[in-house]
Every structure is written in structure tokens, then in C-alpha cells.
C-alpha positions in Angstrom: -64.9 59.2 -61.6 -68.3 60.8 -62.5 -69.3 57.6 -64.3 -68.5 55.6 -61.2 -70.7 57.9 -59.0 -73.5 57.6 -61.6 -73.4 53.9 -61.4 -73.3 54.0 -57.7 -76.3 56.3 -57.4 -78.2 54.1 -59.9 -77.6 51.1 -57.8 -78.6 52.9 -54.6 -81.9 53.9 -56.2 -83.0 50.2 -56.2 -82.5 50.0 -52.4 -85.7 50.3 -50.4 -86.4 50.9 -46.8 -87.3 47.2 -46.3 -83.8 46.2 -47.6 -82.1 48.5 -45.1 -84.3 47.1 -42.3 -83.5 43.6 -43.4 -79.8 44.2 -43.3 -79.9 45.9 -39.9 -81.9 43.1 -38.4 -79.5 40.5 -39.8 -76.5 42.4 -38.6 -78.1 42.7 -35.1 -78.8 39.0 -34.9 -75.2 38.1 -36.0 -73.8 40.6 -33.5 -75.9 39.3 -30.6 -75.0 35.7 -31.6 -71.3 36.3 -31.7 -71.5 38.2 -28.4 -73.4 35.4 -26.8 -70.9 32.7 -27.8 -67.8 34.8 -27.5 -66.6 33.5 -24.1 -67.8 29.9 -24.6 -66.3 26.8 -26.3 -68.8 27.3 -29.1 -66.5 29.9 -30.8 -63.8 27.2 -31.0 -66.2 24.8 -32.7 -67.3 27.4 -35.2 -63.6 28.1 -36.0 -63.2 24.4 -36.7 -66.2 24.4 -39.0 -64.9 27.4 -40.9 -61.5 25.7 -41.4 -63.2 22.6 -42.8 -65.2 24.7 -45.3 -62.0 26.5 -46.4 -60.2 23.1 -46.8 -63.1 21.8 -48.8 -63.0 24.8 -51.2 -59.2 24.5 -51.6 -59.5 20.8 -52.3 -62.1 21.6 -55.0 -59.9 24.1 -56.8 -56.8 21.9 -56.4 -58.6 18.9 -57.9 -58.2 16.8 -54.7 -61.2 14.7 -55.5 -61.1 12.3 -52.6 -60.7 15.0 -50.0 -63.4 17.1 -51.6 -65.8 14.2 -51.9 -65.4 13.3 -48.2 -65.8 16.8 -47.0 -68.7 17.6 -49.3 -70.7 14.6 -48.2 -69.9 15.4 -44.5 -71.2 18.9 -45.0 -74.6 17.5 -46.1 -75.1 16.4 -42.5 -73.8 19.7 -41.2 -77.1 21.1 -40.1 -78.0 18.0 -38.0 -74.5 17.9 -36.6 -74.7 21.6 -35.6 -78.0 21.0 -33.8 -76.5 18.1 -31.9 -73.1 19.7 -31.0 -74.6 23.1 -30.2 -77.7 21.8 -28.4 -76.7 23.3 -24.9 -75.8 26.7 -26.4 -78.9 26.8 -28.6 -81.2 25.9 -25.6 -79.5 28.6 -23.4 -79.7 31.1 -26.2 -83.4 30.6 -26.8 -84.1 30.8 -23.1 -82.1 34.0 -23.0 -84.1 35.4 -25.9 -87.4 34.5 -24.5 -86.5 35.8 -21.1 -85.3 39.2 -22.3 -87.9 39.5 -24.9 -90.8 38.8 -22.6 -89.3 41.0 -19.9 -89.4 44.0 -22.3 -92.8 43.3 -23.7 -94.5 42.6 -20.4 -92.9 45.3 -18.3 -95.6 47.3 -16.5 -94.8 50.3 -14.4 -95.5 50.1 -10.7 -94.3 51.4 -7.4 -91.2 50.0 -5.9 -91.7 47.0 -3.5 -90.7 48.3 -0.1 -90.8 44.7 1.3 -88.1 43.8 -1.2 -86.0 46.8 -0.1 -86.2 45.6 3.6 -85.2 42.1 2.5 -82.2 43.6 0.6 -81.1 45.5 3.7 -81.2 42.3 5.8 -79.2 40.5 3.1 -76.6 43.3 2.9 -76.2 43.4 6.7 -75.8 39.6 6.8 -73.2 39.7 4.0 -71.3 42.5 5.7 -71.2 40.4 8.9 -70.1 37.2 7.1 -67.5 39.1 5.1 -65.8 40.4 8.3 -65.9 36.9 9.9 -64.8 35.1 6.7 -68.0 33.0 6.5 -68.7 31.7 3.0 -72.2 32.2 1.6 -74.1 31.6 -1.5 -77.5 33.4 -1.8 -79.8 33.1 -4.8 -82.6 35.5 -5.7 -85.2 34.0 -7.9 -86.6 36.3 -10.6 -88.6 35.5 -13.7 -87.0 32.0 -14.2 -88.5 29.6 -11.6 -86.0 27.6 -9.6 -88.2 24.8 -8.4 -85.7 22.2 -9.5 -83.0 23.9 -7.6 -85.1 24.3 -4.5 -86.0 20.6 -4.5 -82.3 19.7 -4.1 -82.2 21.5 -0.7 -84.1 21.6 2.6 -87.3 23.6 2.8 -87.1 26.6 5.1 -90.0 28.9 4.1 -89.0 31.5 6.7 -89.0 35.3 6.9 -85.6 36.9 6.1 -83.4 38.3 8.8 -79.7 38.9 8.9 -79.3 36.9 12.1 -81.0 33.8 10.5 -78.9 34.1 7.4 -75.7 34.2 9.3 -76.7 31.3 11.5 -77.5 29.2 8.4 -74.0 29.8 6.9 -72.0 29.3 10.0 -69.5 26.5 9.3 -70.1 23.0 10.6 -73.9 23.6 10.9 -76.4 21.3 9.1 -77.5 24.0 6.6 -74.2 25.8 5.9 -73.2 23.9 2.8 -74.8 24.8 -0.5 -76.9 27.7 -1.6 -79.8 29.5 0.0 -82.7 30.4 -2.4 -84.9 33.4 -1.8 -88.4 33.3 -3.4 -91.1 35.9 -2.9 -89.0 37.7 -0.2 -88.7 34.5 1.9 -86.0 32.0 2.4 -87.5 29.1 0.4 -84.7 26.6 1.0 -81.1 26.1 2.0 -78.3 23.6 1.2 -79.4 23.7 -2.5 -77.2 22.3 -5.2 -76.2 24.6 -8.1 -74.7 23.6 -11.4 -71.1 24.5 -11.9 -70.1 26.8 -14.8 -68.5 25.2 -17.9 -66.5 28.3 -18.7 -62.9 27.1 -18.9 -61.4 30.6 -19.1 -62.2 31.5 -15.4 -59.4 32.2 -13.0 -58.2 29.1 -11.1 -58.4 31.2 -7.9 -62.2 31.1 -8.0 -63.6 28.4 -5.7 -66.6 26.2 -5.9 -69.0 28.8 -4.6 -68.1 31.3 -7.4 -68.3 28.6 -10.1 -71.7 27.4 -8.8 -73.0 31.0 -8.7 -71.8 31.6 -12.3 -73.2 28.2 -13.4 -76.7 29.1 -12.3 -76.5 32.6 -13.7 -75.7 31.1 -17.1 -78.8 29.0 -17.1 -81.3 31.4 -15.4 -81.9 35.1 -14.8 -81.3 34.7 -11.0 -79.1 37.1 -9.1 -76.5 35.2 -7.0 -74.7 36.9 -4.1 -71.4 35.2 -3.1 -69.3 35.8 0.0 -65.8 34.3 -0.2 -64.7 32.2 2.8 -61.0 32.7 1.9 -61.0 36.5 1.3 -64.3 37.8 2.6 -65.0 39.6 -0.6 -68.6 40.0 -1.8 -69.5 39.3 -5.4 -72.6 39.1 -7.6 -73.0 36.6 -10.4 -75.4 37.7 -13.2 -75.9 36.5 -16.8 -72.7 34.4 -16.7 -70.6 37.3 -15.4 -69.0 38.0 -12.1 -68.9 41.4 -10.4 -66.4 41.2 -7.5 -65.1 43.1 -4.5 -68.3 44.9 -3.7 -68.7 47.1 -0.7 -71.9 46.8 1.4 -73.1 50.1 -0.1 -72.5 49.0 -3.7 -74.1 45.6 -3.0 -77.2 47.2 -1.7 -77.4 49.6 -4.7 -76.9 46.8 -7.2 -79.5 44.6 -5.6 -82.1 47.4 -5.6 -81.5 48.0 -9.3 -81.4 44.3 -10.2 -84.5 43.2 -8.2 -86.7 46.1 -9.1 -87.7 44.8 -12.6 -91.0 46.9 -12.8 -89.4 50.1 -14.0 -87.9 50.3 -17.5 -85.8 53.3 -16.7 -84.2 51.5 -13.8 -83.5 48.5 -16.1 -81.6 50.8 -18.4 -79.8 52.4 -15.5 -78.9 49.0 -14.2 -77.3 48.0 -17.5 -75.2 51.1 -17.7 -74.2 50.8 -14.1 -73.0 47.2 -14.5 -71.2 48.0 -17.8 -69.4 50.9 -16.1 -68.3 48.5 -13.3 -66.9 46.0 -15.8 -65.0 48.7 -17.7 
């Protein structure tokens, strides 16, 4: 046993700080990658690739020359195939990395924007009213990712925000009620905007088009999407491809303040812990 420990200590003596750092960085990248693709169809594709690799190795040891030849040659094109098959996920992942990385590197401290706070109060009041009346609504807050393409699909409004105006826009059978409202720079930029639907196949079948559209946009951009269900009156928030449901007006206001005040790093940390606690 002592000889074993001597060998082990001898091997450990060759490990340098850079080796430890290298392992930690690689482990973190793998962890974040697996976490990012965990709830998407990408994980199923990766399982299929792993199965093919296992079959190829088994065919090699079992002397199945034809099977091994076909799989080995197919694997030579594996990198190009992965880039083609995983193109949407790779694009979304790089956008997510750039968005989060730049947000942390360029995060200057500043006073809270009281204009934004007033806008949030108007939004919360409107959502509370629409929830009681079972009026469906889809409200998008633009953040770092610009939503010009989304805004172009709707009708320009460029109006100051008030709860009365928001409720009037989403009243059924009015010209502007269908689609999403986009808020940019604390103004209503446009209404009746078209949002991409989520591709997540594991969502509950009970979720309607509004929830799927809100989730779809939150998967592609860092926007905060507030959803009021027409069927149940429940208020939800879609963020980073996840849905936080059944919010009271008080919780909605608190979450929006935390999510839209991106200037303070301590609030960003508090926001993450707050949302994680809600999901748990």
C-alpha cells in the first residue's frame, strides 16, 4: 500500500497549476454544453452518434470488415455533418455565449432607471386587469438583443406606455389585439408582432400559441416576455427558453424590476438565485 501511495505522489508531483486550470476549464465547457442541450433534440442526436461510434468499435474487434469500413468512412465526414445538423443549436449557443459574456464584461454600475420602474408598474397594472377579465396578452421587453426584425412584422406604435392603452390594444376583436407588443426604450414600439414558435417538443400540450411564441423568442434572444393566458388568466414570464408561471401581480413586478435592471451586478446575481428558487 505504501508503494502505491509513493507512485501516486510521484505522479501528482508532475501536475502543475496550468494542468488543473486546463481540466477545470474543459469540465466547465462540457458542463455548460450539456446543460444547454439537455432539453433539446440535440441530446437525442448525440446519443445516436455515440451509438454509431460504439457499433464501429465493436465491428472492428468482431472483424466485421464491411460494417467497420462503412462506418469508418462515414465518420471521416462527421465534423462537417455535425456542423450541418447542429447549425441551429451552434448558432444559438454562440449567441448565448456572446450575450452573457459581453453582459458581464461591460456591466457598469449606475443608478436604477426610475422611468423603467414606472413602465413596469403600468405593465403590471395592465396585466392584473387583463388577468381578471381573461384577456390574452403577449408583451415583449427588448434588452441587449435588438428585435428590429420582430418589430418590422407588426404595426408601428411608438407611444408612451399606460395600462389603459395596453388593455385597449389586447381587447379581443380589435385590430391590434392579435400578436405581440414590443417595448423598446420604455415605449411601445409596435403591436401585432409575429414571434417564432418554440421547437421544444417536451412542452405540455396545454400550453397555447401565446406561451409557445413567448418561449420561442426567449430561446433566440435575451428578451423578457410577459404572457397573460386568455383561458386561465394566469400570468407567466418566458426567459432563456424557460417558463415561470402563475405569477401574482406582486411577484411579476418584483421579477421585472430584477430582470430589467441590468446595470447592477449584485441584482443580476440576486435575479438568478430568485428565479432558480422559483423553479425549484
